[in-house]
C-alpha positions in Angstrom: 38.9 12.1 -2.5 35.8 11.9 -3.8 34.5 8.9 -1.7 35.3 10.9 1.7 33.1 13.6 0.6 30.4 11.1 -0.1 30.8 9.7 3.3 30.7 12.7 5.1 28.1 14.4 3.5 26.0 10.9 4.3 27.2 11.7 8.1 25.9 14.8 8.2 22.3 14.3 6.6 22.1 11.8 9.2 22.7 13.8 11.6 20.3 16.5 10.8 17.4 13.6 10.4 18.0 12.3 13.8 17.8 15.9 15.6 14.5 16.8 13.1 13.1 13.6 14.5 14.0 14.3 18.0 12.3 17.5 17.6 9.1 16.6 16.0 8.8 14.0 19.2 9.4 16.8 22.1 6.8 18.8 19.9 4.0 16.1 20.3 4.9 15.2 23.5 4.1 18.8 24.0 1.7 18.9 22.6 -0.5 16.0 24.0 0.6 17.2 27.4 -0.5 20.9 26.6 -3.9 18.6 25.4 -4.4 17.0 28.9 -3.8 20.1 30.7 -6.5 22.1 29.1 -9.3 19.0 29.6 -11.6 20.2 32.7 -11.4 17.7 35.1 -15.2 16.6 36.1 -17.0 13.9 38.1 -20.1 11.9 36.2 -22.8 9.5 37.4 -24.8 7.1 34.9 -28.3 7.4 35.6 -30.5 4.9 36.7 -34.6 4.7 37.2 -35.8 5.4 40.7 -38.8 4.2 42.0 -41.0 7.3 43.1 -44.5 8.3 44.5 -45.9 10.3 41.5 -47.7 13.4 43.0 -48.0 17.0 41.1 -49.2 19.7 43.2 -50.8 23.0 42.3 -52.1 26.4 44.0 -55.6 27.8 43.5 -57.7 29.7 45.2 -61.1 28.5 46.2 -64.7 29.1 45.1 -68.1 27.9 46.2 -69.4 24.6 45.1 -72.4 26.3 44.0 -73.8 29.4 43.6 -76.7 31.4 42.8 -78.0 35.2 42.1 -81.6 34.9 43.9 -84.1 37.3 41.9 -87.9 37.0 40.6 -88.4 36.5 36.6 -90.2 39.6 36.7 -89.7 43.2 38.4 -91.9 44.0 40.8 -91.9 45.4 44.9 -90.0 43.4 47.4 -92.8 43.0 50.4 -90.2 41.2 52.6 -86.7 39.4 52.9 -86.2 36.7 55.7 -82.5 36.9 55.5 -79.4 39.2 56.3 -75.9 38.7 55.1 -73.7 35.4 56.6 -77.4 33.7 57.3 -77.0 30.0 56.6 -80.6 28.8 54.6 -82.4 25.2 54.0 -83.3 24.0 50.4 -86.8 25.1 49.9 -86.5 27.6 52.7 -88.6 31.3 51.9 -86.1 33.5 51.2 -87.6 36.9 50.0 -91.7 37.5 48.9 -92.5 39.9 46.5 -96.0 41.8 46.2 -98.3 39.2 46.2 -101.2 41.3 44.3 -100.7 39.6 41.0 -100.8 36.2 42.9 -104.1 36.6 44.9 -105.8 37.4 42.0 -104.3 34.6 39.9 -105.1 32.1 43.1 -109.3 33.7 42.4 -108.8 33.0 38.7 -107.6 29.5 38.9 -110.0 28.5 41.7 -113.0 29.8 39.1 -111.9 27.5 36.2 -111.2 24.6 38.7 -114.9 25.0 39.7 -116.0 25.3 36.1 -113.5 22.3 34.7 -115.1 20.1 37.7 -118.5 20.6 36.7 -117.4 20.7 33.3 -116.4 17.1 34.1 -119.7 16.3 35.5 -121.3 16.7 32.8 -118.9 15.3 30.2 -120.3 11.8 32.0 -123.6 12.1 31.2 -123.0 13.4 27.9 -125.0 16.8 28.1 -121.4 19.2 26.8 -119.6 18.6 23.7 -116.1 17.7 23.7 -115.6 21.1 22.6 -116.3 23.2 25.2 -115.4 20.5 27.6 -111.3 20.8 25.7 -112.1 24.7 26.3 -112.5 24.8 29.6 -109.9 22.3 30.4 -107.2 24.3 28.2 -108.2 27.0 30.4 -107.6 25.4 33.8 -104.3 24.2 32.8 -103.5 27.4 31.4 -104.4 28.7 34.6 -102.4 26.5 36.9 -99.5 27.0 35.3 -99.7 30.7 35.4 -100.5 30.4 39.5 -97.6 27.8 39.6 -95.0 30.5 37.8 -96.4 33.8 39.8 -96.0 32.0 43.2 -92.4 30.6 42.5 -91.4 34.4 41.7 -93.3 35.9 44.7 -91.9 33.4 47.4 -88.2 33.3 46.6 -86.7 29.9 47.9 -83.5 28.4 48.9 -82.3 25.8 45.6 -80.1 23.8 47.9 -78.6 24.5 51.5 -76.3 27.3 51.5 -75.4 30.5 53.5 -76.3 34.1 52.3 -73.3 35.8 51.0 -75.1 39.0 49.6 -78.0 40.9 50.4 -78.6 43.9 47.7 -82.4 45.1 48.6 -84.6 46.2 51.6 -87.9 45.3 52.4 -90.4 47.2 50.5 -87.8 48.4 47.9 -88.9 47.9 44.0 -86.6 45.2 42.0 -86.5 46.7 38.5 -84.7 43.7 37.5 -81.7 45.8 36.2 -78.0 44.4 36.9 -76.8 45.4 40.2 -73.9 42.7 41.2 -70.2 43.5 40.7 -70.6 39.9 37.9 -73.1 42.4 36.0 -76.7 39.9 37.3 -79.0 40.9 38.8 -80.5 39.7 42.4 -81.9 40.5 45.6 -79.6 37.9 47.5 -76.5 35.9 46.7 -76.7 32.5 48.2 -73.1 29.6 47.8 -72.9 26.4 49.0 -69.7 26.2 51.5 -70.0 22.5 52.8 -68.1 21.5 49.9 -66.2 24.1 47.5 -64.1 23.6 44.7 -61.0 24.5 42.5 -60.1 25.4 39.5 -56.6 23.9 38.5 -54.7 23.9 35.0 -52.9 20.7 34.4 -49.8 20.0 31.6 -51.6 17.7 28.9 -48.8 15.1 29.6 -50.8 14.0 32.1 -53.8 14.0 30.8 -54.3 10.2 30.4 -53.4 9.7 33.8 -56.1 12.3 35.2 -59.6 10.4 36.2 -62.9 11.6 37.7 -63.0 10.1 41.8 -59.4 10.6 42.3 -58.5 11.5 45.5 -56.4 14.8 46.5 -55.0 16.2 49.6 -55.8 20.2 50.3 -53.6 22.4 52.8 -54.1 25.6 53.7 -52.1 28.4 55.0 -54.8 29.3 57.6 -54.6 25.3 58.9 -51.0 24.5 58.4 -51.4 20.8 60.5 -55.0 19.9 58.7 -55.5 18.1 55.7 -58.8 18.5 53.8 -60.1 15.7 51.3 -61.0 16.4 47.9 -61.8 14.9 45.0 -61.6 15.4 40.6 -65.1 16.1 40.1 -65.1 17.0 36.2 -62.2 16.7 33.7 -62.6 19.1 30.3 -61.9 17.2 28.0 -59.8 19.9 25.6 -56.4 21.2 25.7 -55.6 24.7 25.9 -53.6 25.4 22.4 -52.1 28.5 24.0 -51.0 26.7 27.6 -50.8 23.1 26.6 -52.9 22.5 30.0 -56.6 20.8 30.4 -58.8 22.3 33.5 -59.9 20.2 36.1 -62.4 20.7 39.0 -61.5 19.9 42.5 -64.2 19.0 44.7 -63.7 19.9 48.6 -65.3 18.3 51.2 -66.0 21.3 54.0 -68.4 20.3 56.1 -66.4 21.4 59.3 -66.7 24.9 57.4 -63.1 25.8 58.3 -62.5 26.5 54.8 -63.7 29.7 52.8 -64.3 30.9 49.1 -61.5 32.4 48.4 -58.7 31.4 50.1 -56.1 30.5 49.2 -54.3 26.0 48.8 -52.2 24.0 47.6 -53.6 20.8 45.9 -51.6 17.3 45.7 -52.6 15.1 43.2 -51.2 11.2 43.9 -50.5 9.7 40.8 -49.5 6.0 42.5 -46.1 5.3 42.1 -43.8 4.9 39.2 -40.8 4.7 37.3 -38.0 8.2 36.6 -35.1 9.3 35.5 -33.6 11.7 38.4 -30.6 13.9 38.5 -29.3 15.8 41.6 -30.7 19.1 41.4 -26.7 20.6 41.5 -26.2 19.2 37.9 -28.5 21.5 36.4 -27.7 24.5 34.6 -30.3 27.3 34.0 -30.3 28.9 30.1 -28.9 32.6 30.9 -32.4 34.8 30.2 -34.6 31.6 29.9 -36.3 29.1 32.2 -35.0 26.5 30.0 -32.5 23.6 31.8 -29.6 22.0 30.3 -27.2 19.4 31.4 -23.7 18.3 30.2 -23.4 14.8 29.0 -20.1 12.8 28.9 -19.7 11.6 24.9 -15.9 10.1 24.7 -14.7 12.2 27.6 -16.4 15.4 25.5 -18.6 17.7 27.5 -21.8 17.7 25.4 -24.5 20.3 26.1 -27.9 18.6 26.6 -31.7 20.9 26.6 -33.8 18.8 29.4 -37.7 19.3 30.7 -37.6 19.0 34.4 -40.6 17.9 36.1 -40.8 18.0 40.7 -38.0 18.4 42.5 -37.5 15.4 45.5 -35.0 16.0 48.3 -31.9 17.2 46.4 -32.5 15.7 43.2 -34.9 16.5 40.0 -36.7 14.7 38.0 -36.0 14.6 34.3 -39.5 14.2 31.7 -38.1 15.1 28.6 -34.7 14.9 27.6 -32.3 12.1 29.4 -32.6 7.9 29.8 -31.5 5.3 31.6 -27.6 4.8 30.7 -26.9 8.5 30.1 -23.5 9.2 31.5 -24.2 13.4 33.0 -21.7 15.6 34.9 -22.5 16.5 38.6 -18.9 18.2 39.7 -17.5 20.7 37.4 -20.0 21.7 35.4 -19.9 25.1 36.0 -16.5 25.2 34.4 -17.7 24.1 31.1 -18.8 24.9 27.6 -20.4 22.8 24.8 -17.8 20.2 23.0 -15.4 20.9 26.1 -12.5 18.2 26.6 -12.5 16.7 30.1 -11.0 14.4 31.8 -13.3 12.1 34.7 -12.0 12.1 38.3 -13.0 9.8 41.5 
């Protein structure tokens, strides 16, 4: 009787163990199916470097290559102004003449001292004048020449370079006091600008500092002349990096012989940095961080979507250059990324 009870108990225990095993397997299968069901289907691509023409684009306002606020060194009465706003002037051309009273006096004094100097020079050769007397006459003559030239330069105001009159601030017979009378706080009778060459200042990211060289050619376009490319070159590269913007300033000289471009115009400047290799991703793969300008992509790491911040360069057709954050060989998600969060399980579809 005891033996029968033992056998019956063993049979019942076996049945219960088998039932529990089947139940556990069903639970495992259900869990696996749930995990597969939760994985987000996506498409991916493996990144490869591509050859591109490296160009960077900037916008800037054109300014004169040279400009001068022309004025005498000392106040005085303006005798005559020979130009008006818009006139072209050549280098050395007389633009205005100040009152010549002091100049005439200086001229007479110079003539008198020149005569004395020549007489003293003759006496010096015959040893009939002391060295001290000769030196005094010579010094006075040299000082008179300097004084006369100074007054001449400030009586006859000449254009220091060829250009156009962009501002006229006085009329004939008015008094020039030397007080600031222009928008920039300078004193001037006229303003002359050089426009057959123009200039633009642009701030370039520090990452390009080693590649930018003086003399590099640039292409300039203006919306006013959409079908014309203007030639230019890097005229000066500033030696320091702005600590706030992390950029350095470059001066662009633009050739404008036909005078189509004018100061104040808006222009697009394209710098060609030759060809190179770059990591490009489809622009649709990029996601913008909400509330910021930061960009990121999702990478595939063992069927897990991992959020990866990136720094972008320029757009080339439907792709965007990645300058930081990705490298050749990375696998990124290009379809389905908008449904993902960091560390989401994914399944790759063809």
